[in-house]
Backbone as XML, in Angstrom:
<?xml version="1.0"?>
<chain id="A" units="angstrom">
  <residue number="1" name="MET">
    <atom name="N" x="-86.482" y="221.110" z="-132.947"/>
    <atom name="CA" x="-85.921" y="221.816" z="-134.056"/>
    <atom name="C" x="-84.777" y="222.743" z="-133.573"/>
  </residue>
  <residue number="2" name="LYS">
    <atom name="N" x="-83.853" y="222.899" z="-134.441"/>
    <atom name="CA" x="-82.719" y="223.925" z="-134.123"/>
    <atom name="C" x="-83.276" y="225.306" z="-134.351"/>
  </residue>
  <residue number="3" name="PRO">
    <atom name="N" x="-82.758" y="226.214" z="-133.694"/>
    <atom name="CA" x="-83.045" y="227.672" z="-133.891"/>
    <atom name="C" x="-83.039" y="227.989" z="-135.299"/>
  </residue>
  <residue number="4" name="TRP">
    <atom name="N" x="-82.183" y="227.427" z="-136.107"/>
    <atom name="CA" x="-81.832" y="227.827" z="-137.513"/>
    <atom name="C" x="-82.703" y="226.870" z="-138.406"/>
  </residue>
  <residue number="5" name="GLY">
    <atom name="N" x="-83.506" y="226.014" z="-137.879"/>
    <atom name="CA" x="-84.277" y="225.091" z="-138.645"/>
    <atom name="C" x="-83.624" y="223.731" z="-138.768"/>
  </residue>
  <residue number="6" name="GLY">
    <atom name="N" x="-84.418" y="222.731" z="-139.023"/>
    <atom name="CA" x="-83.836" y="221.391" z="-139.143"/>
    <atom name="C" x="-83.928" y="220.604" z="-137.909"/>
  </residue>
  <residue number="7" name="PRO">
    <atom name="N" x="-83.833" y="219.325" z="-137.921"/>
    <atom name="CA" x="-83.874" y="218.519" z="-136.746"/>
    <atom name="C" x="-82.519" y="218.498" z="-136.048"/>
  </residue>
  <residue number="8" name="MET">
    <atom name="N" x="-82.631" y="218.246" z="-134.696"/>
    <atom name="CA" x="-81.379" y="218.078" z="-133.893"/>
    <atom name="C" x="-80.973" y="216.644" z="-133.900"/>
  </residue>
  <residue number="9" name="SER">
    <atom name="N" x="-79.681" y="216.466" z="-133.842"/>
    <atom name="CA" x="-79.220" y="214.957" z="-133.658"/>
    <atom name="C" x="-79.410" y="214.689" z="-132.157"/>
  </residue>
  <residue number="10" name="ALA">
    <atom name="N" x="-79.280" y="213.366" z="-131.764"/>
    <atom name="CA" x="-79.359" y="213.065" z="-130.404"/>
    <atom name="C" x="-78.308" y="213.699" z="-129.608"/>
  </residue>
  <residue number="11" name="ALA">
    <atom name="N" x="-77.113" y="213.790" z="-130.117"/>
    <atom name="CA" x="-76.001" y="214.479" z="-129.295"/>
    <atom name="C" x="-76.310" y="215.909" z="-129.133"/>
  </residue>
  <residue number="12" name="GLU">
    <atom name="N" x="-76.784" y="216.638" z="-130.099"/>
    <atom name="CA" x="-77.206" y="218.043" z="-130.018"/>
    <atom name="C" x="-78.252" y="218.250" z="-128.951"/>
  </residue>
  <residue number="13" name="PHE">
    <atom name="N" x="-79.290" y="217.382" z="-128.995"/>
    <atom name="CA" x="-80.330" y="217.327" z="-127.998"/>
    <atom name="C" x="-79.887" y="217.224" z="-126.588"/>
  </residue>
  <residue number="14" name="ARG">
    <atom name="N" x="-78.968" y="216.255" z="-126.377"/>
    <atom name="CA" x="-78.346" y="216.019" z="-125.041"/>
    <atom name="C" x="-77.656" y="217.301" z="-124.590"/>
  </residue>
  <residue number="15" name="VAL">
    <atom name="N" x="-76.884" y="217.941" z="-125.418"/>
    <atom name="CA" x="-76.227" y="219.198" z="-124.962"/>
    <atom name="C" x="-77.176" y="220.224" z="-124.667"/>
  </residue>
  <residue number="16" name="TRP">
    <atom name="N" x="-78.228" y="220.477" z="-125.561"/>
    <atom name="CA" x="-79.190" y="221.474" z="-125.375"/>
    <atom name="C" x="-79.963" y="221.150" z="-124.075"/>
  </residue>
  <residue number="17" name="GLN">
    <atom name="N" x="-80.308" y="219.891" z="-123.794"/>
    <atom name="CA" x="-81.047" y="219.637" z="-122.602"/>
    <atom name="C" x="-80.191" y="219.954" z="-121.305"/>
  </residue>
  <residue number="18" name="CYS">
    <atom name="N" x="-78.940" y="219.452" z="-121.336"/>
    <atom name="CA" x="-78.068" y="219.618" z="-120.236"/>
    <atom name="C" x="-77.799" y="221.141" z="-119.970"/>
  </residue>
  <residue number="19" name="ASP">
    <atom name="N" x="-77.639" y="221.893" z="-120.970"/>
    <atom name="CA" x="-77.343" y="223.288" z="-120.954"/>
    <atom name="C" x="-78.434" y="224.071" z="-120.303"/>
  </residue>
  <residue number="20" name="ARG">
    <atom name="N" x="-79.603" y="223.506" z="-120.105"/>
    <atom name="CA" x="-80.797" y="224.135" z="-119.487"/>
    <atom name="C" x="-80.697" y="223.927" z="-117.930"/>
  </residue>
  <residue number="21" name="TRP">
    <atom name="N" x="-79.822" y="223.060" z="-117.416"/>
    <atom name="CA" x="-79.764" y="222.784" z="-115.959"/>
    <atom name="C" x="-79.257" y="223.959" z="-115.237"/>
  </residue>
  <residue number="22" name="SER">
    <atom name="N" x="-79.726" y="224.172" z="-114.128"/>
    <atom name="CA" x="-79.197" y="225.236" z="-113.156"/>
    <atom name="C" x="-77.972" y="224.553" z="-112.608"/>
  </residue>
  <residue number="23" name="GLU">
    <atom name="N" x="-77.105" y="225.367" z="-111.970"/>
    <atom name="CA" x="-75.907" y="224.855" z="-111.319"/>
    <atom name="C" x="-76.264" y="223.835" z="-110.275"/>
  </residue>
  <residue number="24" name="LYS">
    <atom name="N" x="-77.358" y="224.124" z="-109.511"/>
    <atom name="CA" x="-77.798" y="223.160" z="-108.479"/>
    <atom name="C" x="-78.151" y="221.815" z="-109.012"/>
  </residue>
  <residue number="25" name="GLU">
    <atom name="N" x="-78.926" y="221.901" z="-110.187"/>
    <atom name="CA" x="-79.461" y="220.669" z="-110.697"/>
    <atom name="C" x="-78.166" y="219.821" z="-111.195"/>
  </residue>
  <residue number="26" name="PHE">
    <atom name="N" x="-77.260" y="220.479" z="-111.814"/>
    <atom name="CA" x="-75.999" y="219.877" z="-112.347"/>
    <atom name="C" x="-75.307" y="219.299" z="-111.155"/>
  </residue>
  <residue number="27" name="GLN">
    <atom name="N" x="-75.018" y="220.043" z="-110.139"/>
    <atom name="CA" x="-74.341" y="219.508" z="-108.954"/>
    <atom name="C" x="-74.997" y="218.315" z="-108.400"/>
  </residue>
  <residue number="28" name="ASP">
    <atom name="N" x="-76.297" y="218.374" z="-108.244"/>
    <atom name="CA" x="-76.975" y="217.160" z="-107.648"/>
    <atom name="C" x="-76.777" y="215.851" z="-108.502"/>
  </residue>
  <residue number="29" name="ARG">
    <atom name="N" x="-76.812" y="216.049" z="-109.864"/>
    <atom name="CA" x="-76.558" y="214.898" z="-110.701"/>
    <atom name="C" x="-75.133" y="214.369" z="-110.607"/>
  </residue>
  <residue number="30" name="VAL">
    <atom name="N" x="-74.157" y="215.300" z="-110.576"/>
    <atom name="CA" x="-72.768" y="214.858" z="-110.383"/>
    <atom name="C" x="-72.500" y="214.176" z="-109.082"/>
  </residue>
  <residue number="31" name="ILE">
    <atom name="N" x="-73.130" y="214.719" z="-107.981"/>
    <atom name="CA" x="-72.962" y="214.108" z="-106.665"/>
    <atom name="C" x="-73.535" y="212.757" z="-106.612"/>
  </residue>
  <residue number="32" name="GLU">
    <atom name="N" x="-74.791" y="212.571" z="-107.192"/>
    <atom name="CA" x="-75.441" y="211.281" z="-107.157"/>
    <atom name="C" x="-74.604" y="210.273" z="-107.983"/>
  </residue>
  <residue number="33" name="LEU">
    <atom name="N" x="-74.108" y="210.628" z="-109.237"/>
    <atom name="CA" x="-73.342" y="209.730" z="-109.959"/>
    <atom name="C" x="-72.053" y="209.345" z="-109.167"/>
  </residue>
  <residue number="34" name="ALA">
    <atom name="N" x="-71.409" y="210.346" z="-108.552"/>
    <atom name="CA" x="-70.215" y="209.994" z="-107.830"/>
    <atom name="C" x="-70.408" y="209.087" z="-106.699"/>
  </residue>
  <residue number="35" name="GLN">
    <atom name="N" x="-71.468" y="209.309" z="-105.915"/>
    <atom name="CA" x="-71.720" y="208.391" z="-104.766"/>
    <atom name="C" x="-72.134" y="207.002" z="-105.165"/>
  </residue>
  <residue number="36" name="VAL">
    <atom name="N" x="-72.942" y="206.852" z="-106.191"/>
    <atom name="CA" x="-73.345" y="205.579" z="-106.723"/>
    <atom name="C" x="-72.092" y="204.749" z="-107.172"/>
  </residue>
  <residue number="37" name="ASN">
    <atom name="N" x="-70.996" y="205.517" z="-107.496"/>
    <atom name="CA" x="-69.783" y="204.848" z="-108.038"/>
    <atom name="C" x="-68.639" y="204.786" z="-106.913"/>
  </residue>
  <residue number="38" name="GLY">
    <atom name="N" x="-69.062" y="204.988" z="-105.634"/>
    <atom name="CA" x="-68.123" y="204.846" z="-104.593"/>
    <atom name="C" x="-67.261" y="205.999" z="-104.162"/>
  </residue>
  <residue number="39" name="TRP">
    <atom name="N" x="-67.570" y="207.178" z="-104.686"/>
    <atom name="CA" x="-66.805" y="208.292" z="-104.322"/>
    <atom name="C" x="-67.420" y="208.983" z="-103.000"/>
  </residue>
  <residue number="40" name="LEU">
    <atom name="N" x="-66.586" y="209.525" z="-102.220"/>
    <atom name="CA" x="-67.005" y="210.491" z="-101.217"/>
    <atom name="C" x="-67.070" y="211.862" z="-101.809"/>
  </residue>
  <residue number="41" name="ALA">
    <atom name="N" x="-68.144" y="212.607" z="-101.556"/>
    <atom name="CA" x="-68.296" y="213.847" z="-102.268"/>
    <atom name="C" x="-68.509" y="214.949" z="-101.178"/>
  </residue>
  <residue number="42" name="TYR">
    <atom name="N" x="-67.745" y="215.947" z="-101.140"/>
    <atom name="CA" x="-67.849" y="217.065" z="-100.240"/>
    <atom name="C" x="-68.114" y="218.311" z="-100.945"/>
  </residue>
  <residue number="43" name="HIS">
    <atom name="N" x="-69.163" y="218.989" z="-100.419"/>
    <atom name="CA" x="-69.596" y="220.318" z="-100.893"/>
    <atom name="C" x="-69.914" y="221.212" z="-99.700"/>
  </residue>
  <residue number="44" name="THR">
    <atom name="N" x="-69.275" y="222.406" z="-99.737"/>
    <atom name="CA" x="-69.621" y="223.399" z="-98.643"/>
    <atom name="C" x="-70.980" y="224.032" z="-98.979"/>
  </residue>
  <residue number="45" name="HIS">
    <atom name="N" x="-71.935" y="223.700" z="-98.103"/>
    <atom name="CA" x="-73.399" y="224.209" z="-98.347"/>
    <atom name="C" x="-73.451" y="225.684" z="-98.200"/>
  </residue>
  <residue number="46" name="ASP">
    <atom name="N" x="-72.796" y="226.286" z="-97.340"/>
    <atom name="CA" x="-72.937" y="227.816" z="-97.163"/>
    <atom name="C" x="-71.585" y="228.370" z="-97.339"/>
  </residue>
  <residue number="47" name="ALA">
    <atom name="N" x="-71.219" y="228.648" z="-98.633"/>
    <atom name="CA" x="-69.818" y="229.114" z="-98.900"/>
    <atom name="C" x="-69.586" y="230.520" z="-98.472"/>
  </residue>
  <residue number="48" name="ARG">
    <atom name="N" x="-70.633" y="231.232" z="-98.014"/>
    <atom name="CA" x="-70.446" y="232.712" z="-97.635"/>
    <atom name="C" x="-69.551" y="232.772" z="-96.421"/>
  </residue>
  <residue number="49" name="ARG">
    <atom name="N" x="-69.416" y="231.702" z="-95.667"/>
    <atom name="CA" x="-68.483" y="231.864" z="-94.454"/>
    <atom name="C" x="-67.156" y="231.124" z="-94.730"/>
  </residue>
  <residue number="50" name="SER">
    <atom name="N" x="-66.947" y="230.768" z="-96.024"/>
    <atom name="CA" x="-65.672" y="229.977" z="-96.349"/>
    <atom name="C" x="-64.712" y="230.869" z="-97.141"/>
  </residue>
  <residue number="51" name="GLN">
    <atom name="N" x="-63.539" y="230.370" z="-97.337"/>
    <atom name="CA" x="-62.544" y="231.008" z="-98.200"/>
    <atom name="C" x="-63.112" y="231.215" z="-99.615"/>
  </residue>
  <residue number="52" name="PRO">
    <atom name="N" x="-63.095" y="232.424" z="-100.212"/>
    <atom name="CA" x="-63.708" y="232.608" z="-101.518"/>
    <atom name="C" x="-62.967" y="231.873" z="-102.608"/>
  </residue>
  <residue number="53" name="GLY">
    <atom name="N" x="-63.724" y="231.204" z="-103.456"/>
    <atom name="CA" x="-63.134" y="230.530" z="-104.627"/>
    <atom name="C" x="-62.831" y="229.039" z="-104.484"/>
  </residue>
  <residue number="54" name="PHE">
    <atom name="N" x="-62.958" y="228.481" z="-103.286"/>
    <atom name="CA" x="-62.602" y="227.082" z="-103.183"/>
    <atom name="C" x="-63.616" y="226.312" z="-104.095"/>
  </residue>
  <residue number="55" name="PRO">
    <atom name="N" x="-63.083" y="225.320" z="-104.833"/>
    <atom name="CA" x="-63.983" y="224.519" z="-105.652"/>
    <atom name="C" x="-65.210" y="223.950" z="-105.056"/>
  </residue>
  <residue number="56" name="ASP">
    <atom name="N" x="-66.265" y="223.889" z="-105.824"/>
    <atom name="CA" x="-67.595" y="223.371" z="-105.315"/>
    <atom name="C" x="-67.530" y="221.890" z="-104.793"/>
  </residue>
  <residue number="57" name="LEU">
    <atom name="N" x="-66.810" y="221.055" z="-105.491"/>
    <atom name="CA" x="-66.762" y="219.725" z="-105.011"/>
    <atom name="C" x="-65.306" y="219.185" z="-104.748"/>
  </residue>
  <residue number="58" name="VAL">
    <atom name="N" x="-65.155" y="218.395" z="-103.771"/>
    <atom name="CA" x="-63.922" y="217.623" z="-103.529"/>
    <atom name="C" x="-64.550" y="216.129" z="-103.563"/>
  </residue>
  <residue number="59" name="LEU">
    <atom name="N" x="-63.948" y="215.344" z="-104.582"/>
    <atom name="CA" x="-64.382" y="214.014" z="-104.786"/>
    <atom name="C" x="-63.193" y="213.073" z="-104.465"/>
  </residue>
  <residue number="60" name="VAL">
    <atom name="N" x="-63.423" y="212.103" z="-103.563"/>
    <atom name="CA" x="-62.350" y="211.165" z="-103.173"/>
    <atom name="C" x="-62.842" y="209.787" z="-103.353"/>
  </residue>
  <residue number="61" name="HIS">
    <atom name="N" x="-61.894" y="208.958" z="-104.091"/>
    <atom name="CA" x="-62.194" y="207.604" z="-104.340"/>
    <atom name="C" x="-60.996" y="206.818" z="-103.714"/>
  </residue>
  <residue number="62" name="ALA">
    <atom name="N" x="-61.086" y="206.325" z="-102.482"/>
    <atom name="CA" x="-60.010" y="205.629" z="-101.870"/>
    <atom name="C" x="-59.390" y="204.490" z="-102.563"/>
  </residue>
  <residue number="63" name="ARG">
    <atom name="N" x="-60.305" y="203.594" z="-103.107"/>
    <atom name="CA" x="-59.836" y="202.441" z="-103.709"/>
    <atom name="C" x="-58.916" y="202.762" z="-104.963"/>
  </residue>
  <residue number="64" name="SER">
    <atom name="N" x="-59.351" y="203.697" z="-105.702"/>
    <atom name="CA" x="-58.557" y="204.050" z="-106.918"/>
    <atom name="C" x="-57.488" y="205.126" z="-106.642"/>
  </residue>
  <residue number="65" name="LYS">
    <atom name="N" x="-57.476" y="205.565" z="-105.321"/>
    <atom name="CA" x="-56.550" y="206.559" z="-104.872"/>
    <atom name="C" x="-56.603" y="207.857" z="-105.747"/>
  </residue>
  <residue number="66" name="ARG">
    <atom name="N" x="-57.821" y="208.304" z="-105.950"/>
    <atom name="CA" x="-58.044" y="209.572" z="-106.775"/>
    <atom name="C" x="-58.700" y="210.637" z="-105.907"/>
  </residue>
  <residue number="67" name="ILE">
    <atom name="N" x="-58.308" y="211.825" z="-106.248"/>
    <atom name="CA" x="-59.019" y="213.038" z="-105.594"/>
    <atom name="C" x="-59.208" y="214.005" z="-106.685"/>
  </residue>
  <residue number="68" name="LEU">
    <atom name="N" x="-60.421" y="214.532" z="-106.761"/>
    <atom name="CA" x="-60.749" y="215.558" z="-107.818"/>
    <atom name="C" x="-61.188" y="216.796" z="-107.123"/>
  </residue>
  <residue number="69" name="PHE">
    <atom name="N" x="-60.881" y="217.904" z="-107.590"/>
    <atom name="CA" x="-61.392" y="219.185" z="-107.165"/>
    <atom name="C" x="-62.084" y="219.828" z="-108.394"/>
  </residue>
  <residue number="70" name="TRP">
    <atom name="N" x="-63.395" y="219.878" z="-108.259"/>
    <atom name="CA" x="-64.229" y="220.311" z="-109.383"/>
    <atom name="C" x="-65.049" y="221.563" z="-109.123"/>
  </residue>
  <residue number="71" name="GLU">
    <atom name="N" x="-64.856" y="222.571" z="-109.862"/>
    <atom name="CA" x="-65.708" y="223.790" z="-109.918"/>
    <atom name="C" x="-66.792" y="223.525" z="-110.946"/>
  </residue>
  <residue number="72" name="LEU">
    <atom name="N" x="-67.992" y="223.592" z="-110.511"/>
    <atom name="CA" x="-69.130" y="223.337" z="-111.397"/>
    <atom name="C" x="-69.825" y="224.739" z="-111.835"/>
  </residue>
  <residue number="73" name="LYS">
    <atom name="N" x="-70.073" y="224.760" z="-113.038"/>
    <atom name="CA" x="-70.687" y="225.988" z="-113.596"/>
    <atom name="C" x="-71.794" y="225.569" z="-114.611"/>
  </residue>
  <residue number="74" name="SER">
    <atom name="N" x="-72.826" y="226.449" z="-114.565"/>
    <atom name="CA" x="-73.884" y="226.275" z="-115.567"/>
    <atom name="C" x="-73.296" y="226.613" z="-116.929"/>
  </residue>
  <residue number="75" name="ALA">
    <atom name="N" x="-74.085" y="226.415" z="-117.992"/>
    <atom name="CA" x="-73.549" y="226.519" z="-119.329"/>
    <atom name="C" x="-73.005" y="228.007" z="-119.487"/>
  </residue>
  <residue number="76" name="LYS">
    <atom name="N" x="-73.568" y="228.981" z="-118.860"/>
    <atom name="CA" x="-73.173" y="230.371" z="-119.054"/>
    <atom name="C" x="-72.458" y="230.862" z="-117.821"/>
  </residue>
  <residue number="77" name="GLY">
    <atom name="N" x="-72.249" y="230.056" z="-116.837"/>
    <atom name="CA" x="-71.577" y="230.523" z="-115.542"/>
    <atom name="C" x="-70.064" y="230.882" z="-115.847"/>
  </residue>
  <residue number="78" name="ARG">
    <atom name="N" x="-69.631" y="231.945" z="-115.148"/>
    <atom name="CA" x="-68.266" y="232.437" z="-115.207"/>
    <atom name="C" x="-67.465" y="232.030" z="-113.993"/>
  </residue>
  <residue number="79" name="VAL">
    <atom name="N" x="-66.145" y="231.730" z="-114.219"/>
    <atom name="CA" x="-65.224" y="231.490" z="-113.203"/>
    <atom name="C" x="-64.724" y="232.758" z="-112.574"/>
  </residue>
  <residue number="80" name="SER">
    <atom name="N" x="-64.755" y="232.959" z="-111.347"/>
    <atom name="CA" x="-64.254" y="234.126" z="-110.648"/>
    <atom name="C" x="-62.805" y="234.123" z="-110.650"/>
  </residue>
  <residue number="81" name="VAL">
    <atom name="N" x="-62.229" y="235.274" z="-110.364"/>
    <atom name="CA" x="-60.709" y="235.302" z="-110.220"/>
    <atom name="C" x="-60.361" y="234.444" z="-109.035"/>
  </residue>
  <residue number="82" name="ALA">
    <atom name="N" x="-61.098" y="234.418" z="-107.918"/>
    <atom name="CA" x="-60.723" y="233.602" z="-106.776"/>
    <atom name="C" x="-60.869" y="232.201" z="-107.060"/>
  </residue>
  <residue number="83" name="GLN">
    <atom name="N" x="-61.797" y="231.768" z="-107.819"/>
    <atom name="CA" x="-62.056" y="230.375" z="-108.262"/>
    <atom name="C" x="-60.818" y="229.917" z="-109.117"/>
  </residue>
  <residue number="84" name="SER">
    <atom name="N" x="-60.496" y="230.850" z="-110.075"/>
    <atom name="CA" x="-59.367" y="230.482" z="-110.978"/>
    <atom name="C" x="-58.048" y="230.290" z="-110.133"/>
  </residue>
  <residue number="85" name="ALA">
    <atom name="N" x="-57.848" y="231.220" z="-109.160"/>
    <atom name="CA" x="-56.593" y="231.126" z="-108.352"/>
    <atom name="C" x="-56.537" y="229.823" z="-107.599"/>
  </residue>
  <residue number="86" name="TRP">
    <atom name="N" x="-57.635" y="229.355" z="-107.034"/>
    <atom name="CA" x="-57.668" y="228.099" z="-106.379"/>
    <atom name="C" x="-57.305" y="226.895" z="-107.366"/>
  </residue>
  <residue number="87" name="LEU">
    <atom name="N" x="-57.904" y="226.891" z="-108.591"/>
    <atom name="CA" x="-57.772" y="225.883" z="-109.459"/>
    <atom name="C" x="-56.300" y="225.831" z="-109.958"/>
  </residue>
  <residue number="88" name="VAL">
    <atom name="N" x="-55.682" y="226.947" z="-110.189"/>
    <atom name="CA" x="-54.301" y="227.064" z="-110.620"/>
    <atom name="C" x="-53.408" y="226.510" z="-109.530"/>
  </residue>
  <residue number="89" name="ALA">
    <atom name="N" x="-53.664" y="226.939" z="-108.235"/>
    <atom name="CA" x="-52.790" y="226.432" z="-107.115"/>
    <atom name="C" x="-52.882" y="225.005" z="-106.901"/>
  </residue>
  <residue number="90" name="LEU">
    <atom name="N" x="-54.047" y="224.458" z="-106.976"/>
    <atom name="CA" x="-54.278" y="223.011" z="-106.795"/>
    <atom name="C" x="-53.540" y="222.193" z="-107.900"/>
  </residue>
  <residue number="91" name="LYS">
    <atom name="N" x="-53.725" y="222.725" z="-109.137"/>
    <atom name="CA" x="-53.048" y="222.102" z="-110.285"/>
    <atom name="C" x="-51.520" y="222.182" z="-110.144"/>
  </residue>
  <residue number="92" name="ALA">
    <atom name="N" x="-51.034" y="223.269" z="-109.614"/>
    <atom name="CA" x="-49.540" y="223.423" z="-109.360"/>
    <atom name="C" x="-49.062" y="222.317" z="-108.458"/>
  </residue>
  <residue number="93" name="CYS">
    <atom name="N" x="-49.906" y="221.831" z="-107.530"/>
    <atom name="CA" x="-49.491" y="220.813" z="-106.560"/>
    <atom name="C" x="-49.767" y="219.324" z="-107.156"/>
  </residue>
  <residue number="94" name="GLY">
    <atom name="N" x="-50.028" y="219.260" z="-108.366"/>
    <atom name="CA" x="-50.192" y="218.023" z="-109.057"/>
    <atom name="C" x="-51.535" y="217.436" z="-108.899"/>
  </residue>
  <residue number="95" name="LEU">
    <atom name="N" x="-52.533" y="218.148" z="-108.494"/>
    <atom name="CA" x="-53.907" y="217.705" z="-108.303"/>
    <atom name="C" x="-54.793" y="217.930" z="-109.433"/>
  </residue>
  <residue number="96" name="VAL">
    <atom name="N" x="-55.828" y="217.137" z="-109.668"/>
    <atom name="CA" x="-56.805" y="217.394" z="-110.715"/>
    <atom name="C" x="-57.837" y="218.455" z="-110.208"/>
  </residue>
  <residue number="97" name="ALA">
    <atom name="N" x="-57.792" y="219.585" z="-110.816"/>
    <atom name="CA" x="-58.632" y="220.737" z="-110.495"/>
    <atom name="C" x="-59.119" y="221.416" z="-111.761"/>
  </residue>
  <residue number="98" name="VAL">
    <atom name="N" x="-60.353" y="221.164" z="-112.030"/>
    <atom name="CA" x="-60.943" y="221.582" z="-113.303"/>
    <atom name="C" x="-62.390" y="222.232" z="-113.112"/>
  </residue>
  <residue number="99" name="VAL">
    <atom name="N" x="-62.767" y="222.921" z="-114.160"/>
    <atom name="CA" x="-64.140" y="223.414" z="-114.275"/>
    <atom name="C" x="-64.951" y="222.410" z="-115.043"/>
  </residue>
  <residue number="100" name="MET">
    <atom name="N" x="-66.072" y="221.995" z="-114.609"/>
    <atom name="CA" x="-66.979" y="221.108" z="-115.328"/>
    <atom name="C" x="-68.251" y="221.840" z="-115.581"/>
  </residue>
  <residue number="101" name="ARG">
    <atom name="N" x="-68.810" y="221.507" z="-116.735"/>
    <atom name="CA" x="-70.056" y="222.280" z="-117.183"/>
    <atom name="C" x="-71.014" y="221.092" z="-117.606"/>
  </residue>
  <residue number="102" name="PRO">
    <atom name="N" x="-72.298" y="221.462" z="-117.761"/>
    <atom name="CA" x="-73.323" y="220.473" z="-118.204"/>
    <atom name="C" x="-72.854" y="219.746" z="-119.538"/>
  </residue>
  <residue number="103" name="SER">
    <atom name="N" x="-72.212" y="220.535" z="-120.503"/>
    <atom name="CA" x="-71.816" y="219.960" z="-121.759"/>
    <atom name="C" x="-70.799" y="218.776" z="-121.450"/>
  </residue>
  <residue number="104" name="ASP">
    <atom name="N" x="-70.071" y="218.823" z="-120.362"/>
    <atom name="CA" x="-69.151" y="217.752" z="-119.991"/>
    <atom name="C" x="-69.936" y="216.469" z="-119.585"/>
  </residue>
  <residue number="105" name="TRP">
    <atom name="N" x="-71.145" y="216.706" z="-119.030"/>
    <atom name="CA" x="-72.114" y="215.602" z="-118.780"/>
    <atom name="C" x="-72.587" y="214.941" z="-120.064"/>
  </residue>
  <residue number="106" name="ALA">
    <atom name="N" x="-73.047" y="215.891" z="-120.930"/>
    <atom name="CA" x="-73.596" y="215.468" z="-122.214"/>
    <atom name="C" x="-72.545" y="214.698" z="-123.044"/>
  </residue>
  <residue number="107" name="SER">
    <atom name="N" x="-71.338" y="215.061" z="-122.997"/>
    <atom name="CA" x="-70.274" y="214.455" z="-123.825"/>
    <atom name="C" x="-69.829" y="213.120" z="-123.268"/>
  </residue>
  <residue number="108" name="GLY">
    <atom name="N" x="-70.159" y="212.832" z="-121.992"/>
    <atom name="CA" x="-69.762" y="211.604" z="-121.365"/>
    <atom name="C" x="-68.510" y="211.759" z="-120.555"/>
  </residue>
  <residue number="109" name="LEU">
    <atom name="N" x="-67.935" y="212.949" z="-120.553"/>
    <atom name="CA" x="-66.600" y="213.216" z="-119.897"/>
    <atom name="C" x="-66.820" y="212.971" z="-118.380"/>
  </residue>
  <residue number="110" name="ILE">
    <atom name="N" x="-67.847" y="213.445" z="-117.765"/>
    <atom name="CA" x="-67.973" y="213.334" z="-116.342"/>
    <atom name="C" x="-68.175" y="211.796" z="-116.000"/>
  </residue>
  <residue number="111" name="GLU">
    <atom name="N" x="-69.013" y="211.173" z="-116.757"/>
    <atom name="CA" x="-69.158" y="209.710" z="-116.546"/>
    <atom name="C" x="-67.823" y="208.915" z="-116.617"/>
  </residue>
  <residue number="112" name="SER">
    <atom name="N" x="-67.050" y="209.291" z="-117.578"/>
    <atom name="CA" x="-65.687" y="208.591" z="-117.784"/>
    <atom name="C" x="-64.776" y="208.843" z="-116.619"/>
  </residue>
  <residue number="113" name="GLU">
    <atom name="N" x="-64.914" y="210.065" z="-115.968"/>
    <atom name="CA" x="-64.077" y="210.286" z="-114.811"/>
    <atom name="C" x="-64.567" y="209.650" z="-113.491"/>
  </residue>
  <residue number="114" name="LEU">
    <atom name="N" x="-65.893" y="209.456" z="-113.396"/>
    <atom name="CA" x="-66.426" y="208.997" z="-112.074"/>
    <atom name="C" x="-66.790" y="207.491" z="-112.063"/>
  </residue>
  <residue number="115" name="VAL">
    <atom name="N" x="-66.891" y="206.879" z="-113.269"/>
    <atom name="CA" x="-67.214" y="205.509" z="-113.205"/>
    <atom name="C" x="-65.862" y="204.760" z="-113.191"/>
  </residue>
  <residue number="116" name="VAL">
    <atom name="N" x="-65.451" y="204.269" z="-111.943"/>
    <atom name="CA" x="-64.156" y="203.678" z="-111.745"/>
    <atom name="C" x="-64.034" y="202.520" z="-112.647"/>
  </residue>
  <residue number="117" name="GLY">
    <atom name="N" x="-62.787" y="202.438" z="-113.205"/>
    <atom name="CA" x="-62.512" y="201.402" z="-114.069"/>
    <atom name="C" x="-62.398" y="201.898" z="-115.545"/>
  </residue>
  <residue number="118" name="ARG">
    <atom name="N" x="-63.058" y="203.086" z="-115.817"/>
    <atom name="CA" x="-63.092" y="203.676" z="-117.163"/>
    <atom name="C" x="-62.022" y="204.779" z="-117.256"/>
  </residue>
  <residue number="119" name="ALA">
    <atom name="N" x="-61.726" y="205.352" z="-116.111"/>
    <atom name="CA" x="-60.781" y="206.530" z="-116.210"/>
    <atom name="C" x="-59.340" y="206.030" z="-116.433"/>
  </residue>
</chain>
């Protein structure tokens, strides 16, 4: 049931379900989908010793010659100033650098980016 009453559509339920994921759960799902589809996935596990703000994931697909820089955020997560600076700088170099959220999983955007041949 919706908070305001009435049944949820399947699409609303998917968004509601995905929005409950922690950033770690979301990240694990994205990495698994990427690897199953032939992407190399890099994530710095202990970012405390790294340059602040660098995106959570670097995804490389050699066959399609694509590289993605993704900052992953939970439904309510906020992008820091340092994260924003990195994303802007990477985009200025012509690279794909974006923030992805669980709602992007629910909408099918992440799948469309990672399933080679669809993008």
